[in-house]
Every structure is written in C-alpha cells, then in structure tokens.
C-alpha positions as CSV (number, residue, x, y, z in Angstrom):
1,M,-11.2,-20.0,5.8
2,G,-10.5,-16.9,7.9
3,V,-12.4,-13.6,7.8
4,G,-12.2,-12.2,4.2
5,A,-10.2,-15.2,3.1
6,T,-10.8,-16.8,-0.3
7,A,-10.0,-20.2,-1.8
8,R,-7.2,-18.3,-3.7
9,D,-5.8,-17.0,-0.4
10,D,-5.8,-20.5,1.0
11,A,-4.0,-21.9,-2.1
12,T,-1.4,-19.1,-1.7
13,D,-0.9,-19.9,1.9
14,I,-0.4,-23.6,1.1
15,A,2.1,-22.8,-1.6
16,L,4.1,-20.4,0.6
17,R,4.2,-23.0,3.4
18,A,5.4,-25.6,0.9
19,L,8.2,-23.3,-0.2
20,V,9.5,-22.6,3.3
21,E,11.6,-25.7,3.1
22,P,14.8,-25.0,1.2
23,R,15.0,-28.5,-0.4
24,R,11.5,-28.0,-1.8
25,R,12.6,-24.8,-3.5
26,A,15.6,-26.7,-4.9
27,I,13.3,-29.5,-6.2
28,L,11.1,-26.8,-7.8
29,R,14.1,-25.3,-9.6
30,L,15.1,-28.8,-10.9
31,V,11.7,-29.3,-12.5
32,A,11.1,-25.7,-13.6
33,D,12.0,-26.3,-17.2
34,T,12.0,-30.0,-17.6
35,E,10.1,-33.1,-16.5
36,L,12.1,-35.4,-14.4
37,P,11.5,-38.8,-12.9
38,A,11.4,-39.0,-9.1
39,G,14.6,-41.1,-9.0
40,A,16.6,-38.5,-10.9
41,I,15.3,-35.8,-8.5
42,A,16.2,-38.0,-5.5
43,D,19.7,-38.5,-6.9
44,A,20.3,-34.8,-6.8
45,F,20.0,-34.8,-2.9
46,E,21.8,-36.4,-0.1
47,V,18.6,-37.6,1.6
48,T,16.5,-40.7,1.3
49,R,14.2,-41.3,-1.7
50,T,11.3,-41.4,0.8
51,A,12.2,-37.9,2.0
52,V,12.3,-36.6,-1.5
53,S,9.0,-38.4,-2.2
54,Q,7.4,-36.6,0.7
55,H,8.7,-33.2,-0.5
56,L,7.3,-34.0,-4.0
57,T,3.9,-34.8,-2.4
58,V,3.9,-31.5,-0.6
59,L,4.7,-29.6,-3.7
60,R,2.1,-31.5,-5.7
61,D,-0.6,-30.9,-3.1
62,A,0.3,-27.2,-3.1
63,G,-0.3,-27.1,-6.8
64,L,3.3,-26.2,-7.6
65,V,4.2,-29.4,-9.5
66,T,2.4,-31.9,-11.6
67,E,2.9,-35.7,-11.5
68,R,2.5,-37.9,-14.5
69,R,2.9,-41.7,-14.5
70,D,4.8,-43.4,-17.3
71,G,4.7,-47.1,-16.5
72,T,6.2,-47.5,-13.1
73,R,7.9,-44.1,-13.2
74,R,6.5,-40.9,-11.8
75,L,7.5,-37.8,-13.7
76,Y,7.4,-34.3,-12.2
77,R,7.3,-30.9,-13.7
78,A,6.7,-27.4,-12.3
79,R,3.1,-26.3,-12.7
80,P,3.1,-22.9,-14.4
81,E,-0.4,-22.1,-13.2
82,G,0.5,-22.7,-9.6
83,L,3.6,-20.5,-9.9
84,A,1.6,-17.8,-11.7
85,E,-0.9,-17.6,-8.8
86,L,2.0,-17.3,-6.3
87,R,3.7,-14.6,-8.5
88,S,0.4,-12.7,-8.7
89,F,0.2,-12.7,-4.9
90,L,3.7,-11.4,-4.5
91,D,3.2,-8.8,-7.2
92,D,0.1,-7.6,-5.5
93,M,1.8,-7.5,-2.1
94,W,4.7,-5.6,-3.6
95,A,2.5,-3.0,-5.3
96,T,0.6,-2.5,-2.1
97,S,3.8,-2.0,-0.1
98,L,5.0,0.6,-2.7
99,L,1.8,2.5,-2.5
100,T,1.9,2.5,1.4
101,A,5.5,3.8,1.2
102,K,4.5,6.5,-1.2
103,N,1.6,7.6,1.0
104,L,3.9,7.7,4.1
105,V,6.5,9.8,2.2
106,E,3.8,12.2,1.0
107,A,2.2,12.5,4.4
108,D,5.7,13.3,5.9
109,R,6.3,16.0,3.3
110,E,2.9,17.6,4.1
111,R,3.7,17.6,7.8
112,Q,7.2,19.1,7.1
113,S,5.7,21.8,4.9
114,E,3.1,22.7,7.6
115,S,5.9,23.2,10.2
C-alpha cells in the first residue's frame, strides 16, 4: 500500500480499474438486478465465452460480482457491498470537490472585496 493508503483504498482502486473496460460495465449492468448464468451473459456480447469469463473473473476479484455454482453452471450477480464501497468513495470525492470549490469562491470574493 502507498503512503496513507488503506485496504479500503486498495479495494476501491481495484474496483475502479475493473470498471475502466466498457464491456465490464455492461456485464455489471446485466447482473445488477438478477442472477444470470455465465452462458447467458456471454450470449449478450459478440466476443468469445473465454473473453466474457475473463471479464467476470476481474469483476469477481474486484468484489463487484458474486459467483455461485449450481451444478455445472456458474451464476453471477452484482455484489451490493462492493458497489456500496465504490459509491461511498465517489460520494466522498464529490463532497470534497464541492467543499474545495466553495472555498475557492469564498477566497475569490474576499480578494475582490479587499480591492
């Protein structure tokens, strides 16, 4: 971990890297509200099943989806906890950005009133 980094920061970094790939975001949308077998997920894309399997592995390793076995099938669903952690990070970043913008505006007003 880097200076000041935490395990949560590392998990967020892994999740963000996983979501850089547009197809992974599309897969996550597919399994956001329902559990789907890997084959049904693969059928939604014009790439090989192996490629989809690799994307699912990245999403699972990032904590964004869960995998459940049902006989020979592997079923995937979005993992709400992983998404909540990512949302918390984005909410915190947004709040910090708004506070910084507010402080800059107030500092600019003070400079203008002193002129």
